[in-house]
N, CA, C and O atoms as a GROMACS GRO file, in nm:
protein
  372
    1MET      N    1  15.559  -2.727  -1.668
    1MET     CA    2  15.642  -2.772  -1.782
    1MET      C    3  15.584  -2.869  -1.856
    1MET      O    4  15.555  -2.972  -1.795
    2SER      N    5  15.556  -2.865  -1.983
    2SER     CA    6  15.486  -2.953  -2.060
    2SER      C    7  15.577  -3.071  -2.100
    2SER      O    8  15.700  -3.064  -2.098
    3VAL      N    9  15.503  -3.183  -2.140
    3VAL     CA   10  15.576  -3.308  -2.175
    3VAL      C   11  15.664  -3.279  -2.309
    3VAL      O   12  15.776  -3.328  -2.328
    4GLU      N   13  15.605  -3.204  -2.385
    4GLU     CA   14  15.681  -3.174  -2.513
    4GLU      C   15  15.824  -3.102  -2.478
    4GLU      O   16  15.931  -3.132  -2.532
    5THR      N   17  15.807  -3.013  -2.389
    5THR     CA   18  15.944  -2.941  -2.341
    5THR      C   19  16.052  -3.050  -2.283
    5THR      O   20  16.171  -3.057  -2.313
    6ILE      N   21  15.990  -3.121  -2.206
    6ILE     CA   22  16.092  -3.225  -2.141
    6ILE      C   23  16.137  -3.318  -2.239
    6ILE      O   24  16.253  -3.358  -2.230
    7GLU      N   25  16.062  -3.359  -2.333
    7GLU     CA   26  16.103  -3.451  -2.455
    7GLU      C   27  16.206  -3.372  -2.535
    7GLU      O   28  16.305  -3.433  -2.575
    8LYS      N   29  16.193  -3.253  -2.560
    8LYS     CA   30  16.293  -3.169  -2.635
    8LYS      C   31  16.441  -3.173  -2.573
    8LYS      O   32  16.546  -3.202  -2.630
    9ARG      N   33  16.418  -3.133  -2.437
    9ARG     CA   34  16.537  -3.122  -2.372
    9ARG      C   35  16.617  -3.261  -2.356
    9ARG      O   36  16.740  -3.264  -2.356
   10SER      N   37  16.544  -3.367  -2.343
   10SER     CA   38  16.616  -3.492  -2.324
   10SER      C   39  16.660  -3.540  -2.450
   10SER      O   40  16.749  -3.624  -2.449
   11THR      N   41  16.611  -3.500  -2.562
   11THR     CA   42  16.654  -3.551  -2.692
   11THR      C   43  16.766  -3.455  -2.763
   11THR      O   44  16.828  -3.494  -2.862
   12SER      N   45  16.786  -3.331  -2.707
   12SER     CA   46  16.886  -3.240  -2.754
   12SER      C   47  17.019  -3.296  -2.740
   12SER      O   48  17.049  -3.353  -2.635
   13ARG      N   49  17.110  -3.283  -2.844
   13ARG     CA   50  17.238  -3.342  -2.845
   13ARG      C   51  17.336  -3.214  -2.853
   13ARG      O   52  17.315  -3.114  -2.921
   14LYS      N   53  17.444  -3.236  -2.773
   14LYS     CA   54  17.546  -3.143  -2.782
   14LYS      C   55  17.640  -3.176  -2.903
   14LYS      O   56  17.676  -3.292  -2.923
   15ILE      N   57  17.678  -3.072  -2.983
   15ILE     CA   58  17.760  -3.089  -3.087
   15ILE      C   59  17.905  -3.127  -3.035
   15ILE      O   60  17.957  -3.055  -2.949
   16ALA      N   61  17.960  -3.218  -3.076
   16ALA     CA   62  18.103  -3.256  -3.047
   16ALA      C   63  18.194  -3.139  -3.095
   16ALA      O   64  18.188  -3.089  -3.207
   17PRO      N   65  18.282  -3.101  -2.993
   17PRO     CA   66  18.390  -2.994  -3.029
   17PRO      C   67  18.463  -3.032  -3.148
   17PRO      O   68  18.484  -3.151  -3.169
   18ARG      N   69  18.503  -2.943  -3.230
   18ARG     CA   70  18.579  -2.969  -3.342
   18ARG      C   71  18.738  -2.926  -3.326
   18ARG      O   72  18.772  -2.836  -3.249
   19TYR      N   73  18.813  -2.984  -3.392
   19TYR     CA   74  18.969  -2.967  -3.362
   19TYR      C   75  19.025  -2.926  -3.506
   19TYR      O   76  18.978  -2.972  -3.610
   20ARG      N   77  19.111  -2.853  -3.502
   20ARG     CA   78  19.208  -2.825  -3.636
   20ARG      C   79  19.332  -2.913  -3.610
   20ARG      O   80  19.395  -2.928  -3.506
   21VAL      N   81  19.354  -2.972  -3.746
   21VAL     CA   82  19.477  -3.040  -3.754
   21VAL      C   83  19.570  -2.948  -3.822
   21VAL      O   84  19.538  -2.901  -3.931
   22LEU      N   85  19.681  -2.920  -3.769
   22LEU     CA   86  19.790  -2.832  -3.828
   22LEU      C   87  19.907  -2.905  -3.867
   22LEU      O   88  19.955  -2.996  -3.800
   23LEU      N   89  19.961  -2.856  -3.999
   23LEU     CA   90  20.082  -2.903  -4.031
   23LEU      C   91  20.195  -2.814  -4.020
   23LEU      O   92  20.179  -2.700  -4.063
   24HIS      N   93  20.307  -2.846  -3.969
   24HIS     CA   94  20.420  -2.750  -3.934
   24HIS      C   95  20.529  -2.762  -4.043
   24HIS      O   96  20.557  -2.874  -4.084
   25ASN      N   97  20.594  -2.652  -4.093
   25ASN     CA   98  20.700  -2.673  -4.181
   25ASN      C   99  20.814  -2.745  -4.126
   25ASN      O  100  20.840  -2.737  -4.006
   26ASP      N  101  20.888  -2.820  -4.213
   26ASP     CA  102  21.002  -2.888  -4.164
   26ASP      C  103  21.114  -2.855  -4.272
   26ASP      O  104  21.084  -2.804  -4.380
   27ASP      N  105  21.241  -2.886  -4.240
   27ASP     CA  106  21.349  -2.876  -4.341
   27ASP      C  107  21.396  -3.000  -4.390
   27ASP      O  108  21.502  -3.007  -4.452
   28TYR      N  109  21.316  -3.112  -4.363
   28TYR     CA  110  21.358  -3.248  -4.373
   28TYR      C  111  21.293  -3.315  -4.493
   28TYR      O  112  21.359  -3.377  -4.577
   29ASN      N  113  21.169  -3.300  -4.498
   29ASN     CA  114  21.081  -3.369  -4.612
   29ASN      C  115  21.066  -3.297  -4.728
   29ASN      O  116  21.033  -3.178  -4.720
   30ASP      N  117  21.087  -3.355  -4.849
   30ASP     CA  118  21.070  -3.279  -4.966
   30ASP      C  119  20.908  -3.261  -4.995
   30ASP      O  120  20.820  -3.326  -4.939
   31MET      N  121  20.889  -3.162  -5.090
   31MET     CA  122  20.756  -3.108  -5.097
   31MET      C  123  20.654  -3.232  -5.159
   31MET      O  124  20.542  -3.254  -5.114
   32GLU      N  125  20.709  -3.298  -5.257
   32GLU     CA  126  20.631  -3.409  -5.312
   32GLU      C  127  20.593  -3.527  -5.211
   32GLU      O  128  20.493  -3.597  -5.227
   33TYR      N  129  20.681  -3.543  -5.108
   33TYR     CA  130  20.648  -3.637  -5.005
   33TYR      C  131  20.546  -3.583  -4.921
   33TYR      O  132  20.448  -3.649  -4.886
   34VAL      N  133  20.570  -3.447  -4.882
   34VAL     CA  134  20.453  -3.411  -4.796
   34VAL      C  135  20.307  -3.409  -4.865
   34VAL      O  136  20.204  -3.437  -4.803
   35VAL      N  137  20.311  -3.375  -4.986
   35VAL     CA  138  20.183  -3.369  -5.061
   35VAL      C  139  20.137  -3.529  -5.066
   35VAL      O  140  20.023  -3.556  -5.026
   36ARG      N  141  20.209  -3.617  -5.105
   36ARG     CA  142  20.173  -3.756  -5.118
   36ARG      C  143  20.127  -3.809  -4.975
   36ARG      O  144  20.026  -3.880  -4.970
   37THR      N  145  20.192  -3.780  -4.865
   37THR     CA  146  20.163  -3.822  -4.726
   37THR      C  147  20.029  -3.746  -4.694
   37THR      O  148  19.943  -3.811  -4.634
   38LEU      N  149  20.004  -3.624  -4.726
   38LEU     CA  150  19.860  -3.564  -4.688
   38LEU      C  151  19.756  -3.641  -4.763
   38LEU      O  152  19.655  -3.681  -4.704
   39LEU      N  153  19.775  -3.663  -4.883
   39LEU     CA  154  19.671  -3.740  -4.985
   39LEU      C  155  19.642  -3.873  -4.917
   39LEU      O  156  19.527  -3.917  -4.912
   40GLN      N  157  19.747  -3.938  -4.865
   40GLN     CA  158  19.729  -4.081  -4.822
   40GLN      C  159  19.666  -4.073  -4.677
   40GLN      O  160  19.596  -4.167  -4.640
   41THR      N  161  19.687  -3.970  -4.598
   41THR     CA  162  19.628  -3.946  -4.463
   41THR      C  163  19.492  -3.908  -4.471
   41THR      O  164  19.411  -3.973  -4.407
   42VAL      N  165  19.451  -3.802  -4.548
   42VAL     CA  166  19.333  -3.738  -4.546
   42VAL      C  167  19.258  -3.763  -4.680
   42VAL      O  168  19.276  -3.691  -4.777
   43ALA      N  169  19.177  -3.864  -4.680
   43ALA     CA  170  19.122  -3.915  -4.813
   43ALA      C  171  19.042  -3.809  -4.889
   43ALA      O  172  19.040  -3.800  -5.012
   44SER      N  173  18.979  -3.732  -4.809
   44SER     CA  174  18.893  -3.619  -4.865
   44SER      C  175  18.972  -3.508  -4.938
   44SER      O  176  18.914  -3.430  -5.014
   45LEU      N  177  19.097  -3.503  -4.916
   45LEU     CA  178  19.183  -3.385  -4.974
   45LEU      C  179  19.206  -3.421  -5.129
   45LEU      O  180  19.220  -3.535  -5.174
   46THR      N  181  19.205  -3.306  -5.198
   46THR     CA  182  19.228  -3.336  -5.355
   46THR      C  183  19.375  -3.288  -5.350
   46THR      O  184  19.430  -3.232  -5.255
   47GLN      N  185  19.439  -3.325  -5.491
   47GLN     CA  186  19.582  -3.298  -5.512
   47GLN      C  187  19.601  -3.142  -5.486
   47GLN      O  188  19.678  -3.100  -5.400
   48PRO      N  189  19.528  -3.065  -5.562
   48PRO     CA  190  19.548  -2.917  -5.556
   48PRO      C  191  19.535  -2.863  -5.380
   48PRO      O  192  19.604  -2.776  -5.327
   49GLN      N  193  19.446  -2.929  -5.329
   49GLN     CA  194  19.440  -2.888  -5.178
   49GLN      C  195  19.556  -2.921  -5.100
   49GLN      O  196  19.608  -2.841  -5.022
   50ALA      N  197  19.601  -3.050  -5.122
   50ALA     CA  198  19.729  -3.084  -5.047
   50ALA      C  199  19.851  -3.007  -5.094
   50ALA      O  200  19.940  -2.982  -5.012
   51VAL      N  201  19.861  -2.968  -5.226
   51VAL     CA  202  19.968  -2.878  -5.272
   51VAL      C  203  19.962  -2.735  -5.176
   51VAL      O  204  20.055  -2.683  -5.115
   52ASN      N  205  19.834  -2.697  -5.185
   52ASN     CA  206  19.807  -2.569  -5.122
   52ASN      C  207  19.845  -2.574  -4.976
   52ASN      O  208  19.908  -2.479  -4.929
   53ILE      N  209  19.811  -2.679  -4.900
   53ILE     CA  210  19.854  -2.691  -4.764
   53ILE      C  211  20.008  -2.711  -4.736
   53ILE      O  212  20.066  -2.662  -4.638
   54MET      N  213  20.067  -2.786  -4.832
   54MET     CA  214  20.196  -2.792  -4.824
   54MET      C  215  20.285  -2.661  -4.835
   54MET      O  216  20.383  -2.637  -4.765
   55MET      N  217  20.231  -2.578  -4.940
   55MET     CA  218  20.294  -2.451  -4.978
   55MET      C  219  20.256  -2.345  -4.857
   55MET      O  220  20.331  -2.252  -4.829
   56GLU      N  221  20.144  -2.366  -4.793
   56GLU     CA  222  20.106  -2.266  -4.688
   56GLU      C  223  20.215  -2.294  -4.574
   56GLU      O  224  20.278  -2.200  -4.526
   57ALA      N  225  20.237  -2.428  -4.532
   57ALA     CA  226  20.325  -2.467  -4.430
   57ALA      C  227  20.470  -2.412  -4.471
   57ALA      O  228  20.542  -2.349  -4.394
   58HIS      N  229  20.500  -2.440  -4.588
   58HIS     CA  230  20.638  -2.399  -4.624
   58HIS      C  231  20.647  -2.252  -4.622
   58HIS      O  232  20.750  -2.208  -4.571
   59THR      N  233  20.570  -2.174  -4.661
   59THR     CA  234  20.575  -2.028  -4.667
   59THR      C  235  20.549  -1.956  -4.526
   59THR      O  236  20.615  -1.858  -4.487
   60ASN      N  237  20.453  -2.011  -4.459
   60ASN     CA  238  20.410  -1.944  -4.326
   60ASN      C  239  20.462  -2.022  -4.210
   60ASN      O  240  20.461  -1.970  -4.099
   61GLY      N  241  20.506  -2.142  -4.226
   61GLY     CA  242  20.548  -2.222  -4.111
   61GLY      C  243  20.434  -2.292  -4.049
   61GLY      O  244  20.459  -2.358  -3.948
   62LEU      N  245  20.312  -2.288  -4.095
   62LEU     CA  246  20.208  -2.364  -4.034
   62LEU      C  247  20.083  -2.358  -4.131
   62LEU      O  248  20.054  -2.251  -4.184
   63ALA      N  249  20.017  -2.462  -4.151
   63ALA     CA  250  19.885  -2.472  -4.235
   63ALA      C  251  19.784  -2.564  -4.163
   63ALA      O  252  19.807  -2.663  -4.094
   64LEU      N  253  19.657  -2.503  -4.199
   64LEU     CA  254  19.556  -2.593  -4.155
   64LEU      C  255  19.521  -2.712  -4.245
   64LEU      O  256  19.499  -2.692  -4.365
   65VAL      N  257  19.516  -2.813  -4.201
   65VAL     CA  258  19.498  -2.938  -4.295
   65VAL      C  259  19.350  -2.982  -4.298
   65VAL      O  260  19.298  -3.015  -4.405
   66ILE      N  261  19.280  -2.983  -4.180
   66ILE     CA  262  19.140  -3.027  -4.185
   66ILE      C  263  19.094  -2.982  -4.041
   66ILE      O  264  19.170  -2.970  -3.945
   67THR      N  265  18.967  -2.961  -4.043
   67THR     CA  266  18.888  -2.936  -3.916
   67THR      C  267  18.794  -3.043  -3.896
   67THR      O  268  18.721  -3.069  -3.991
   68CYS      N  269  18.782  -3.118  -3.777
   68CYS     CA  270  18.697  -3.229  -3.765
   68CYS      C  271  18.692  -3.274  -3.629
   68CYS      O  272  18.762  -3.219  -3.544
   69ALA      N  273  18.615  -3.370  -3.601
   69ALA     CA  274  18.589  -3.419  -3.460
   69ALA      C  275  18.732  -3.463  -3.383
   69ALA      O  276  18.828  -3.503  -3.449
   70GLN      N  277  18.737  -3.453  -3.254
   70GLN     CA  278  18.867  -3.476  -3.184
   70GLN      C  279  18.930  -3.606  -3.223
   70GLN      O  280  19.047  -3.611  -3.260
   71GLU      N  281  18.848  -3.717  -3.214
   71GLU     CA  282  18.906  -3.855  -3.254
   71GLU      C  283  18.966  -3.860  -3.400
   71GLU      O  284  19.068  -3.924  -3.420
   72HIS      N  285  18.913  -3.804  -3.486
   72HIS     CA  286  18.952  -3.808  -3.615
   72HIS      C  287  19.082  -3.715  -3.626
   72HIS      O  288  19.184  -3.751  -3.685
   73ALA      N  289  19.066  -3.592  -3.560
   73ALA     CA  290  19.197  -3.512  -3.560
   73ALA      C  291  19.290  -3.570  -3.503
   73ALA      O  292  19.399  -3.549  -3.555
   74GLU      N  293  19.289  -3.651  -3.393
   74GLU     CA  294  19.401  -3.717  -3.324
   74GLU      C  295  19.463  -3.823  -3.423
   74GLU      O  296  19.585  -3.836  -3.434
   75PHE      N  297  19.365  -3.904  -3.500
   75PHE     CA  298  19.414  -3.999  -3.573
   75PHE      C  299  19.505  -3.938  -3.695
   75PHE      O  300  19.613  -3.990  -3.724
   76TYR      N  301  19.456  -3.826  -3.764
   76TYR     CA  302  19.525  -3.771  -3.873
   76TYR      C  303  19.659  -3.702  -3.802
   76TYR      O  304  19.764  -3.716  -3.864
   77CYS      N  305  19.663  -3.646  -3.709
   77CYS     CA  306  19.769  -3.597  -3.646
   77CYS      C  307  19.881  -3.704  -3.618
   77CYS      O  308  20.000  -3.689  -3.649
   78GLU      N  309  19.829  -3.807  -3.560
   78GLU     CA  310  19.926  -3.924  -3.526
   78GLU      C  311  19.997  -3.995  -3.667
   78GLU      O  312  20.112  -4.036  -3.682
   79THR      N  313  19.885  -3.992  -3.762
   79THR     CA  314  19.937  -4.065  -3.885
   79THR      C  315  20.035  -3.972  -3.958
   79THR      O  316  20.128  -4.016  -4.026
   80LEU      N  317  20.012  -3.853  -3.943
   80LEU     CA  318  20.130  -3.759  -4.014
   80LEU      C  319  20.245  -3.756  -3.938
   80LEU      O  320  20.349  -3.742  -4.002
   81LYS      N  321  20.253  -3.768  -3.809
   81LYS     CA  322  20.381  -3.789  -3.733
   81LYS      C  323  20.436  -3.912  -3.771
   81LYS      O  324  20.559  -3.916  -3.781
   82SER      N  325  20.367  -4.018  -3.797
   82SER     CA  326  20.435  -4.144  -3.799
   82SER      C  327  20.502  -4.159  -3.930
   82SER      O  328  20.582  -4.250  -3.952
   83HIS      N  329  20.466  -4.058  -4.029
   83HIS     CA  330  20.518  -4.039  -4.154
   83HIS      C  331  20.638  -3.932  -4.145
   83HIS      O  332  20.689  -3.889  -4.248
   84GLY      N  333  20.673  -3.896  -4.039
   84GLY     CA  334  20.783  -3.801  -4.020
   84GLY      C  335  20.740  -3.656  -4.038
   84GLY      O  336  20.829  -3.572  -4.047
   85LEU      N  337  20.612  -3.618  -4.046
   85LEU     CA  338  20.581  -3.487  -4.060
   85LEU      C  339  20.545  -3.427  -3.910
   85LEU      O  340  20.502  -3.499  -3.820
   86THR      N  341  20.568  -3.298  -3.899
   86THR     CA  342  20.535  -3.231  -3.770
   86THR      C  343  20.373  -3.193  -3.765
   86THR      O  344  20.326  -3.117  -3.849
   87SER      N  345  20.312  -3.237  -3.688
   87SER     CA  346  20.154  -3.198  -3.682
   87SER      C  347  20.107  -3.186  -3.534
   87SER      O  348  20.148  -3.256  -3.442
   88THR      N  349  20.018  -3.088  -3.524
   88THR     CA  350  19.951  -3.079  -3.392
   88THR      C  351  19.809  -3.054  -3.405
   88THR      O  352  19.766  -3.020  -3.515
   89ILE      N  353  19.725  -3.067  -3.302
   89ILE     CA  354  19.590  -3.026  -3.310
   89ILE      C  355  19.552  -2.922  -3.203
   89ILE      O  356  19.620  -2.913  -3.100
   90GLU      N  357  19.453  -2.847  -3.224
   90GLU     CA  358  19.409  -2.766  -3.138
   90GLU      C  359  19.247  -2.740  -3.152
   90GLU      O  360  19.187  -2.758  -3.258
   91PRO      N  361  19.187  -2.698  -3.034
   91PRO     CA  362  19.037  -2.666  -3.051
   91PRO      C  363  19.009  -2.568  -3.161
   91PRO      O  364  19.086  -2.476  -3.191
   92GLU      N  365  18.892  -2.595  -3.218
   92GLU     CA  366  18.838  -2.485  -3.327
   92GLU      C  367  18.829  -2.362  -3.264
   92GLU      O  368  18.878  -2.264  -3.320
   93ASP      N  369  18.769  -2.350  -3.143
   93ASP     CA  370  18.732  -2.230  -3.074
   93ASP      C  371  18.838  -2.181  -2.980
   93ASP      O  372  18.819  -2.078  -2.914
   0.00000   0.00000   0.00000
């Protein structure tokens, strides 16, 4: 085994598993509040994206908010829950 092969193996990094943050429909929060909360929680979302996520959850019962690293997914999920929304995370694969 060459030195080059050993170096390549020792420097290869595993890609962290990604998680989906899901928003569940509820009958308690109005649509504007859900959109506002999504925008405050996930800074990378645009208003049209937040509206689409809210409408998908409203229509289908469930919507994908974002896919990201587990630590971020847990943070987003907990933040949505702290604002009275129902959210879960699941592995991407």
